N, C-alpha and C positions, 0 to 999 in steps of 0.2 A: 504493500500500500504506500503510495507516495505521501511523504510528509515533508513539510517545508516550514521554515521559521517565518512567522508572521510578525512584521515590525510593529503592528498595531497592538496585538495582544502580548507581544514580547515573549512568545513561546513557540516551540515547534508543534505543528498541528497536522493531523491526518487531513488530507485535502478531499473535499467532497465536491465533485464537478459533474456537470451534464456532459456525457461523452459527445453529444451532438452539437454542443454550443459552448465553447470556452472563449471568453473575451479578454484580451490582453492589451494593455496600453503601456508603452514604454516612453518615458520622457526623452525626446530626441534633442538634438543640439540647438543651441542658440548660435546662429551662423554669423558671428562677428569676426572670427579668426580661425586659422587652420586647426584641424583636429589634433589633439595631443594623445598620448598613450592612455590617459585616463578615459577619454571618450571610447577608445578602442576596447578597453576592458569591459565597460558597461555594455557595449554592443555585442561583444562576443559571449559574455557569460549568459546573457539572456537569450542569445541565439542557441546556446547549448540547451537551455531550458525549453524553448519552443520546439526544437528538434526532438527532444526527449518526450515531450507531450505527444507529438505526432507519432513517435515510435510506439507509445502506449495506446494509439488509435483514438486520441481525442481530436475532434474537429475544432481547429483553432482559427479565430479571427484576430489578426494581429495588426495593431495600429501603432505607429511611431510618428510623432508630430515633428514639424519644423517650426521653430520660433524664428520668424523672419522680420519681426518688428519688436524692438526692445531698446531700452536706454543705451545699452552697451553697443548695439548695432549703430544707433544714431551717432554716438560719440566717435566710434571708429570710422564711420563714413565721413564725418566732418574732418577728422584728422587726415584722412586720405584725400579729401576734397572730391569725393565721388558720391553719386546717388546711393542711398541706402539699399535700394533694390539691386543695383549693380554689385555692391559688396556682398549682399546676402546670396545672390545667385552664384557668384564666383566661389565663395566659401562652401556653399552647399555642394558644388561639383566636386570639391576636394573630399567631402564626406562620402559622397556617392562612390567615388573611386576607392576610398579606403575600405568602405563596407564591402565592396565587390572583391577587393584583393584579400580581405579577411574571410571571404566566402560566407558572409552573413546573408540570411534569407531576406528577400525584399518584402517589406510589410504589405499586407493586403490593402491597407489604406495609409496614405502619408499626407495628412492635412497640413496646410500652411496657415499660420495664424492670420495673415492678411486676407485670406480668402473667406474668413468667418467673422469679419467685423460686424456685419448686420446682425448675426446671431449673438455675438458678444454683447452688442448694445441691448438687444432684447433680453438677454440673460440678466444684465445689470439692472435694467428697468424693473424686472420682476423682483430682484433682491431689494431694491428700494421700496417697492410696494409691500414686500413682506416684512419690512421694518429692519432689514439688515444693512442697508446702505444709506448713506447721507451725502449731501452735496456741499462743497465748500468753494472758496475762490480758486483753489488750485486743482480741484478735481472731484471725483466721487470716491468715497471710501467705504470699506466694510467695517461695521461696528462689532468688534469681537466680543464686547460685553453681552451681545444678544445671543451668543452661541455658547452654551454651557460646557460642551466637551472640547473647547479650544485648548490646544497643547497636549491633548491625550496621546497623540501619535509620538511627539518628540519627548514628552515627559518633562518639558521645561516649566519653570515657574513664570508668572507674569513679570516678576522683577527681572529675571534673566532676559526676557524679551525687551523690556524697557531699556536695559543697558547694553543690549546687543549691538554690534557694529553694523549689522545688515538691515536694521530696521529703518524704514523711511522716516525722516525727521521733519516733515512739513509742519509748520507751526499752527496751521488751522485745522488740524485733526483733533477729534475729541480726546483721543488717547494715543500715546506713542506707539502702542502695539497695533493700532488700526492700520490697514494696508490699502493700497490704491486699487480700485477697480477700473477707473478711467482717469487719465492724466490730460489736463488741458495743455495743448501744444504751445510752445514758445515760438517766436518768430523764426522762420526758416526751417522748422521741424516738420516732419510728415504729420498729416492730420486727416481725420475722417469726421463727418458730421455726426452729431448725436443730439438728443433732446436737451442736453445740459451744456453743450458747447463743443467746438471743434477740438479734437484731441486724438488720443490713441489708447488702446487697451493697456491695463496693467499686465504684468507677466503672468500672474497666477490665474486670472480669469480666462486667459487664452486656453490653457489646458482643460479647465473645467468645461468650457464651452465645446471644445473639440471632442472631448470624451462623450459629452451628452449628445452631440450631433452624429457621431460615427458609431458609437457602441451602446448608447442608451444611458439611463440614469444610474444603473448599477452594473458593475463589471466584476469579473472574477479576480483578475490580477492587475495591480498597478506596480510597475517596475521603475527603477532608477537608481542613481548613485546615492549613497548614504548622506552625502552633503545636501541632498534635496529635501530631506525630511523636514528641516526647518530652514527657511519659512515656506518653501514652495508647496510641499505636499500637505503640510499643516493647513495652509490657507486654502488649498483646493478642497479639503474636507469641509472647512467652514462654509465655503461658497456653495458646494453641492448640497450640503444639508440645509443651508439657508434657502436654497431653491425649493427643496422638497424634503422635509424632515422625516417623511415616512420611508424614504429610500436609504439603503445602506451605503450607496456610492461604490465602495470597494470591499470585496470579501477578503482578499489577501494582499497585504503589502509586502513586496520583496525589494530589498535594497542590497546592492553590491558594495563592498568595502573600497576604500580609496587606494590608489596606487601611490607608493612612497618613493621618493628620490632622496637618498641620504637621510632617511628617517623622517622626512617631512612630506606631507601630502602634496601630490602633484596637481596644481590648479593654475588656471590662467590668472585669476585675481591675485595670487601670491607671487606670480612671476616665476613659478617653479615648475617648468614644463619640459617635456621632450616631445618633439613633433612626431606624430604617428607615421606619416607618410615617409619620413626619412628612414625609419627602421624597416618599414615594409619594402622600400626600394633596396635596402642593403641586404635584408635577410629573407625576404619573401613573406607574403601574408600568412602562409601556413605555419611558419616558425613562430611568428608573433602570436598567432592564434593558440599554438601549443603552449607558449609561455603562460598565457592566461589560464589554461587548463590546469596548470600545476598548483595553483593556490585555491583554497576554498573561496567561493565567490563572496562570502560575507566578511572574510578576513582582510585586513590590510595586506597588500602585496608589495614587497620591496622590488624595485627595478634597478638593474645595473647591466652594463655591457657584458660582464662575465656571465650573468644568469641567462642572458639572451644567447650567448655563445653555447652555453651548456644545453639550452633548449634545442638549439640547432643540431647538436651532436646526438642528443637523445632521440629526437624525432627521426634523424637519419637512421638510427639503429632500428627503429620500428619499421621504417620503410624497407630496410634491408631484410628484416625478419619476414615481412609479408610480400617481398618481391616475387613476381611471377605467380602469385596466388590469387584465386578468385574469391571475392567476398561472399561469405555464406554463413548462416547461423547454424554451425555444425556441432559446436562443443557446448553442451548444456551447462557445464560447470562455469565456463567463462561468461555465459549469458546470465547465470544466476548471480555471479559476482557483480556484473554490470548493473543489473537492476537493483540489487541490494544497496550498492553504494549510491546510485543516483536517487533511489527512493528515500535515502537518508539525507535529506536537505542538499541534494546534488553534491555529494562529497567526492569531487573529482580527484583530489590528491590521493585519497585512499584508493580510489579506483586505479589510478596509475601504479601505485605501489603493488596492488594485487596483481595487475596485469604483468608487471615486470617480474614478479615472483613466478608467475606461471610460465613466462617465457624462459626463465632460467631452468625451470623444471622440465622443459620440453625435451631435453636430451635423455630423459629417463623413459620417454614414450617410444612406441613403435611408429614407423613411418606414417601409417594411416591416421593415427591419433595426432601426430605432430601436424599433419596437414589440416586436420579439423581445427586444431587450436589456432593455427595461423589464419585460416579462413575466418574464424570467429573474431579474432583480434582485429582483423581488417574490417570486418562487418561493423564492429562496435565503433571504430574510429570513423567510419563513413557515416554512421548515425550522428556522430558528434560534429560532422561537417569537415572532415579531413579527406582529401583525395588520395593521399599516400601514393602519389605517382612514383614512377621509377626514380630512384635517387639521382642526384645531380651528377654523380660520377658516371652513370650510365648514359647521360645525355651525349657524351663524347666517347667514341670508341677507346677502350682502355689501351689498345696498342698505340694509338695516336698520343695519348697522354704519356705512356711509357717512353716513347721516342722523344717527346718534347722535353721531359724532365731529365732524361739521360744525357741530353746535349749540354746540361749544366752539371753533370756528374751526380745527379740525384737518382737513386733507384726508386722507381714508382711501386708502392705497395697499395696505398690508399691515399685519397686526395688530401685529407687533413695534414698528415705528416709530410707529404711531398710539398704542399704549399708552405708549411712552416720552414722547411729547408730552403725553398726558393726565396722566401721573403728574407731569411737570414743572409743569404748570399747577396741579395739586392741591398739590404741595409748596410752591409759591409762596404759595398761600392759607394753608397751615399756618405758613409762616415769618412771614407778616403777621398771624398769630393770628386769621385768619378761619376759625375751626374749623367754623362752621355751613356755609359754602360747601364746605369740604373734605369734611365728612360727607355733604353732599348729593351730591357727585360720587361718593363711594364707594358710596352707596346706589343711585344711578341706574345705575351700571354693573353692580352686583350683579344687577339685573333682567335683564341680558343673560347672566348666568351667569359673570361674571368677578369674582374675589375679589381685593381689594388687601390685601396683608399689610404692616402697619406695624410688625411686631415685629422680632425679631432678623434674620430672613431677609426683608429688604425686597424687594418685587416683586409680581408678580401671577400668577394661575393660574386655569385654568378650574375651575369648581365641581365638575363631574362627571369631571374627569380623574384 
């Protein structure tokens, strides 16, 4: 039985779903700047989740939004001196490319906030009529004092909210913790008409409206990063229950942990980021995807170049193990381990540990049993969105590689050790200031499709990976 940790009840629960109708909303990106690795983690871990639900034969309707109007987008577009729509579209294309390279499923519906402004205005109007919204000189605000369960999701106190750095501080609000539903636009800013004046939606009301319009008043799962619990998801709950207090809004809240860089969370606002597409270009989307599989989705995950290199080597071992094998659910023991681990709050690190143990034990099996095990391991990884195509070594004929490396006095056994020797020879040339020889080595191996990176992230990677 599938059980997951519900951020709202703060406990792991057995999940009760209608097999014919599972509705999932994932908070998508605010498209003001290029995606970083933290965005990649959220996209991938919930892609694992949706793929697993489909494996369990649930019929899933998956919605991921695009926030294409927001204070940050306006600020960034003004800094770049371009129209906010041009910025949003350009950044969104980067996200599309990243999601595709990470082999993430395309959502069934991908609503843009700017396409739902009339519905947002209608939603806000109803909140005002229900006594949850009020109008000031700067905009329309939600009165949190009218919602008794405010802060139940985050577990914060009202005092923490008042002193929080992310709370809007307009002086004409009734209370510091009240949040914007509609912001009146300043000169030169994008605006839409409304009964209260020209302006734009607040961030939180966009998601509540898009959920209501695409999935209905109550959904099964609301997903996103743990950093969205407050204020974003807390305020979504207040809005949705303010619209119709009889509706539950969300049955299960799922949140992924943050990605850390040197012990600090990776986020744009803190200026502590690593751009996602840079690492996809260098390592390939499947390696980055595998890196995210190694940590439990709710736990913080430390990022480093060494860990990514380790992920690359480990994934290549799995590719080699399943090379020339057809994917098939042949080994009941492997399938049982897969379901047991995934049913336990998507415990992917435990799953990997169990699989590697079973791979080690393969040499104790007879050939037919070994093949069944390999077939099932490949089958499981395909369920989780990995293609496990032939390893990079086999992209080029091994004889060609052997001849190439032997010209530098390197005996070719496997690509990793041969490349280490090749780079050592080249580095010696560079230390001796024999830059011509070093450049010639770089250019010659490029003809094989291997790129040597002399920049910040020293190393090598396949040109088409």
